[in-house]
N, C-alpha and C positions, 0 to 999 in steps of 0.2 A: 312557471310564466312570469314573468317580472312586470308585465305589462297589460293591460287588457287588450283583448283582441276582438276585432271584427270577425276575422276567418283565421283559422289555423288551418293549414295544408301539412300534412305528416306523410311521407313516404310514398308519395302519388307515383302510381304506375298505370299506365295507359298502353294497352295494347290492341293492334289490328291484325286482320288475318288469321289461318287456320290458327286453332289451339297448339296443334303439335308442332307448328312453326312458325309462332308469331312473331310480327314486327314491334318492337317495341318503340313506341312512339315518345312517352314520357318516362323516367327511369329514376324513380326513387326520389322526387323533388318534396322539399319541405319549406315552408317559409310563413309568415305571420302579417298581416295587415292590421293596423292599430286605427283606432279613431282619428277620423279628420286629415290621414297622412294621405298623400298623393305619391303613389308606387307606380314606377316604369318596369314592365316587363319585355326584356328587349332579345334580339336575335334574328338568325335570318329565317329564312321561309324553312319551314320542316324542322325547325328546334323543338318544338311543342309549346310554345308558348299559347298559342290560340286554344290548343287541345285543353290544358291546364286550366282556362277560364270557361271553357264551354261545359269542363267536368264539372266545376262548382254549379253552373246553371243547371246540369241535367241535360244539357242539350247537346250532346257527343252526336255525332252522325252516326247512320247504321254501319255496322261493321267494326265499331270503334267501340271498345270497352275498357274499364276500369278494374285492374286485377289486384291492385293494391292499394292500401294507405287510405287515409281518411282527410275530408273537406269537413272540418267543423264551424258551426255559426252557432256560437254558444254552446249548448248541449245536444243541438241538433247534428246529425252527420248527413251533412246532403248527400253523400255516394250511396247511403242506405235508407234514405228517407224514403217515403210513398208518393205517390204523382200529388194527393191531397195536400199532403204537408208541403212539396215543391211549390204548387199553386199558390199557396199561401204566402210564401218566403219571395218567391218572384215579382219585382214590383214593388213589394211593400219593404223589403230588408235589402235586397239584392236587385239591381237593374244595370240593364245592359244597352249599349250603343254601339252598333255594326258600323263596318266599313262603306257599305252601300245603302243608303235610307230607302232606296227605290226596290231592292229586295225583301225590305223591312216592311214597308207602308203596301197596303192593299192598293192597287191602281184605279180598281172601280169604285173606290169609296171616297167620299168628300173628308178631310182633315177632322173636321167635328163630329163625325159619326167615329173615327178612329180612336180618336182622342175621348169621348163619351164612354166607349167601350172600355179603356183603360182605368179611368177614373171609377167606375162601377164596380171594377174586379174587387174593389179593397175600399171601398167607401158607399156601400148600398144605403137605399133611402133617401137619397138626394133628390131633390126636386129638378125637373127639366131647367129652370132658370139658376138653380144653386150649379148644376153640371155646367152651362154655358158660361156664367161667371167663372168658375174654376178653370174652363179652357182657356178664357181669354187672359185671366190672371198669369197662368203658365206660359203662353205666349208672349205677353208683356213682359215677364221674368228672363225670356232669351232674347230679348229686344227685338223681336217680329216687328217690321215696319207697320204693316197692316193686320193687325190680330181679325178684325172681323173680315176682312177679306181671303185670309189663311182660312179660315174656318170654312168658309164656302168652296175653297178650292179642292180639286184633284191633287195629287202629287206631280204628277207632271207639270202643272200649271206653276209650279214653283220651282226656284232655282236651286242648283246642289246645295248652295249654302243654308238655303232657307230651309230645306228637307232635312237637313242634318239638324238644325234646330229645333223642328217639329219633333225629331225624334228626342231630342235632350230634353225637352217640356216633357214629352209623355213618359220619360224614363223617371224623371224627377218628381211625378206627379203624386207621388205618397212620400216623400223625402226619405227617401231608401237611405239605410245604413252605408251601402256600398255601391259606387258606379262604376261598372267595367266598361271601358271604351275601348274597342278592337279596331285598331287603324281608322279613328275616327274623321282623319282630315286627307288620307293618302289622293283622293280623287278629287280633292280642292284646291283652287287657285291660293297661293300665299296671301293674300290680303282675307280672303274668305276664310282659309286656315287660321289665320291669327284672331278673325273676330271668332270663330267657333270654339277655338280653345280658350280663348276670354271669357265668354259665356259660360262654356262649362265650368271652370273654375268658380267663377262669380256665385252661380247656383249652388254649388256645392258646398262652396264656403259659407253661403247663406244657410244651409240648412246642415251643415257640420258633418257631411258625409265624407267617406273614404274616397280615393279614384284610384284604380287601377287601370294605366294606359300600357294598352300591348301595341306595341310599334316598333318600325324599323327605323324612324327617322331620328335619330341621337338629338339632332337641333330642336327639337319638340321635346325630347327628354330634358335637356339642359334647362330649359325654360320652364316647365311644369312639374317634376317630380322631386320631391323629397330624397326617394330614395330609388336604387336601380336593383332591379335582379337581372342577370344576363344568363340566357340558356344557349346551349350549343347539343345539338344532338340527343336530345330530350333529357339533359341533366342542367341542373343549375350550377354553373360553374362559377360564380362570383356574384357577392352583393355587399351593397354598401350604400352609404349617403351618394347621391348625385356629385357633390364636389370630391370625393374620395377616387369614386371611379372615373371621372374625367381627369384628376390630377396626378392619380397613382394607380393605376390598374394594375392588379398583381398578375391576373392571367393574361396567356398570349393571345388568345382568344380576342379578349376583349380590347387587347392594343391593337390587334388587326383591326376591328371595327371602328375605333376612334382615329386611327390612323387615315382609314379611308375618306371616314367624313370629313375630318380637319382637314386634309388636304383641299378636298373640294371647297371647304367653306373659304380657306387662304388662298386659293388659287394655285397651290404646288403642283396639283396635277396638272395644269397647264403645260403643253408643248405643242406649239404652234407647227403646222406640217411644213410651212414654207414662207418666205417673205411674201407679202400682198404684190399680186402681180401689176405691172403698168396697164392700167385700165385704159389708157389712151390706144396702146396698140394692140391689145388682145380681144378679141369679140367674145362677150360673154356667153354663157351657155342658155342662160335663160335671164330675158330682160323684161320686166314688166311695167308698164308704161300706163301711167294715170287710169288704173281700173276701177271702176264702180260696178258694183253687184248692189242691185236694188229689189226688194222683193213688196208686193202690194199686201197691204194689212187693212183689216176693216175693225173698226171699234164696236160696230154693230152692223146686223145686215142692211139695216138701211142707209147707213153712212157713206159718205164718199171714201172711196179707197185711197189710203196715205202711203207714202213710199219709204220703208224701212231700209234704210241705208247701210247695209251689212259691212260693205267695202267702201270708203269714200273717197276715190283719188289717192290710191296706194301706188309707187313707183320704186322699185328695186332693181338691182342689178345682182346675178349669181355668177362670180367667176370662177373658173377651174381653180382648185388649190384653196380655196376660199370656204371658210363657214360663219352664215350670217345666223344669228341665234335671234329667235321671233319670239317674245314674250309679250303677255297680257292676260288680263282676267277672262274667264268665260265671256262668252257672248260680245268679245272684240272685235272679232271678224277675223282671226287666225284661221279656223278652219275652213270658212267659205274662200278666204285667199288661196291656203292649199289646195282645196278642189279645183279652184279657177285655175290654178297654174297647171295641176295635173290633167285638165281637159273634162274634169266632171261635170263642172258648172261653168255656164255662159255666161261672161260678163255682160251688164247693161251696156256699157262703153270702155274704150279704153284696148289694149292691146298685150298678149303675153306672146314674146318673141322666144324662140328655141330655134339655135343657131341662123338668127336673122329673118325667119320667116313667122309669121304672126298666126298661131295654131288655131287662135279662136276662129278664124276666116274660113279654114281648110276643113276639106272633107273627111269623115271617118279615114277612109282609104288614105287620104293624102296626108294624115297626120300620125298613121301607124309607124312610118321608119323614124319621125321624131320623138314620138312617145319612147322610144326606147332610150334615147338620152336622158330621160328624167323617170326615174322610179321611186317608190316610196317603200317605207319600214314605219310600220304602225305601232301604238303603244301597247296593245294587247296582242301577242303572236299567238296565244292560244285561240283566240277568238277569230284572227286573220288567218291562220293555216288550217286546212281542210284535216280533221281528226282523222279520215279514213283512208289518208294516203301515208305512203312512206316518206322519208326524208328526199328521197331519190326522185320520186314523183313530184313532190312538190318543187323541187328547184328546177326540175326538168319541164314542168309545165310552161312557163312563158318560152321556153325555148322551142317546143312543141308548136305552140301556138305561131310562132314567128317560123316556122319551117326549118330550124336551124337546132335541131336537137344533136348532141354530140354527149356520150357517157362521159368522154374524158372533159369536157366542160362542166360537167355536173361536179366530178372528181375534183377539178381545177378550183373551183371556187369554194366545193366545202373547205378543202384544205387552205384557204385565204382566211376563212372565218374560224379555222382552229378546230374544224370537225372531220373524225376520220371516216373512210371509205365503209368500215364496218357500223358506222352508226347510220349511213344512208338507207338500211333496212328496216330500221324502226320507225314508230310514230311518234306525233309530237307528245302524246300523252306519257311516253318514257323519260321525257325529256325535264329538266329542270327549268326555271322561269328565264335564266340568261342563255340556258343552251336554245331554248327555243327562239330567242330574240336572234341568236347567231343563225338560225335558220331560215329566219325571215330577212336578213340582212345577205345569205348567199342568194336568195331568191330573188331580190332585188338586184344582185350583182350579175346575175346570170346573162342578160343582154349587153352586158360591157356598157352600162350608163355613164354619162359625164356628168351628173349631178343626181342625189340622193335628197329626197324629202322626209325627213325625221319626225314624225309626230310624236311627241312625249315617249321616245323609243325606253329610256331607262326609267319612268316616274313607277313602274309597278315593281321595280327589281330592288332588293336589299344593296346597301350601301357598298360592300365589297363586292357584288356582281355588278352593280352599276360601275363602279370603277373601271372592271374587266372589259366590259362593252365600251366603254370611253376610249380606252386604249387601243381596243381593237379599232373603232373608228379611226383614231387618229394613224395607225400603222396604214390603214387601206387608203387613208387621204394621201400620207406620203408616199404609198407604192403607185398608187392608180392616177393620183392628181384631181381625187374628185372634188366636186362642189356640194356643200351642205346647205340646206337650208334648216336649221336644227329649232324645230316649234318646241316648246318647255316652260311650265309655269315655275320651275327649279331655277332659281336665279344662279344658284352656286355652281350648279351643272351647266348652264350656259357660258357663267364666267370662266369657267375652265377649259372649255371646248372652240368658244367664238372668236374670230377676228373681229366682226363688226356684229353690232345688235339694234334690232328694231323693236321699238316700245310702241306697241297698237292699243289705241283706246277707241272705243265707239268708231270701229271703222276706218281709222286713221293712224298714220304715224305720227305719235306725238314726239319722239325723239329717236335721231337713228346717227350710229355713228361708230367710231372704233370703240372697241368693248372697255378698252382702258378707261377712255375719255366717259364712257356711259356710265361705268360702275363706280369710276374714283370721283367724276366730278358731273353727276347728271345737271341738266339744265331746266327741266321740267318736274314740275311740282308733283305729278302724276309716277314720274320715274321714281323720284325721291320716297314718296309712299310705298312703293312695292318694295324698294331695298330696307325702307324701315319695318316691313312685315316680316321679312324674310326670315326664319328661326336661325339664331345663331347659336351654334354649338357649344357655349362656354358658360355653365351654371353660373361664373362668377359676376356675369353680364346680366342676370335677371333684374337685380333691382332696377337697374337703369332703363331695362325693357319695360318693365310694368310701368314705369313712369310716364313712358311715352303712350299718349292714346292714338289708337286707329280710329278711324270714322267708322262708326257700324255702317254697312250698306243694307 
């Protein structure tokens, strides 16, 4: 070893399943992490990247086991260490930030209680005042807007970005030698994502920690990593400096990963389904006119309720064969607008016309035929698909409800989305994320809709699978003339697919126009901020990006 290492992984093998027929998840992986460096571990779902870091933390799920190799922290082999030694290491030497902070934070405990517990694990003997002071210091170090209020809050009272900052503060409580971040920004909007990554870099650089960033977002890798390790089917297939990997990848798999993400970044994936229709002559599938959705809120039980304007005067027109991209940060009103269009949320005022009829004023029975025209595809197909049903039953369900079930129709839509009839007998758990999303699309197509509401349909997918799903959506639009309302916080994906883009903030459209105009010559300051915050998959631009400050929300 020519340089000192924080962690040294040698010939790591991880397996699952029965001993006589094991499924090898990680196959002979070796690498070192040096002090102060940021290393990205990349690869598609199932590549073994998360299992590798979970093994180092002693957090492998039940049924998964290490069968070979070593993970050394100095003289300590973490794979053979007892529980007491591992507890001493976690937090003090190694710390981890997970993808979903709501799964890591206790929902019934205030933030202060959870932070104080973490601080007390490796710093006994502190007084209450000293613990509270340390909590405030940590929250201030991650730029939490109101540390005092945060300590009094429960996790659900914080935004996604704020919850992730709390997790970073807790992880850095004892100045660990290495911070492991497993998909830390996947569920966050671009501006919040940029803020969280900058906070993480600031904190780790201040204490000299190494960073292992586990991600499938190569834009984040380009902007935050010094070195890249590429995993594929359990093996480490390539490693090098970030510039080397992005400029001259040696392995075909690495080139495929990069070609998918770079195509999204520069618009080369874009291929419009058809010219924009003459809107003066064609009637839109969906016409939203001056929709308002207000909620009463109280600051205290004695105060007079105020009106929270979730949607504040939105108008849009969805024509056949056209894709409208809807972008904006969490809380801007995107989801409320989608629920209103789908008939789940009643507007305070305004109208939603489907084929010229205002569905907000119709009874459920009268609205049912019009509902067929507009269907939805959701972000997480694993949550939106019934795990007890076969694929055939899932796709057939809306047909049965509408009393128009036909096995031939089920087979037809499965074929349209690239699934075979043999797959129809299987259940969602037996499919990959990309295949599950195809099942969700097939279900949405079953009733022959004219418009699809696509709510973050690719945000949980790896870049290559994401590209395949986008290609499928384009093909379906060309074949069927579908209208799409594509809701996403991934601006690169929106740019590759949308004909028009609506930028939403605080319940209003602050910018709405042709995609090329919105992305090429944005008029509103908020749109420019969103575009500036989006990660750029080019490590040579890192210095320029670091010079541009994004306001901390």
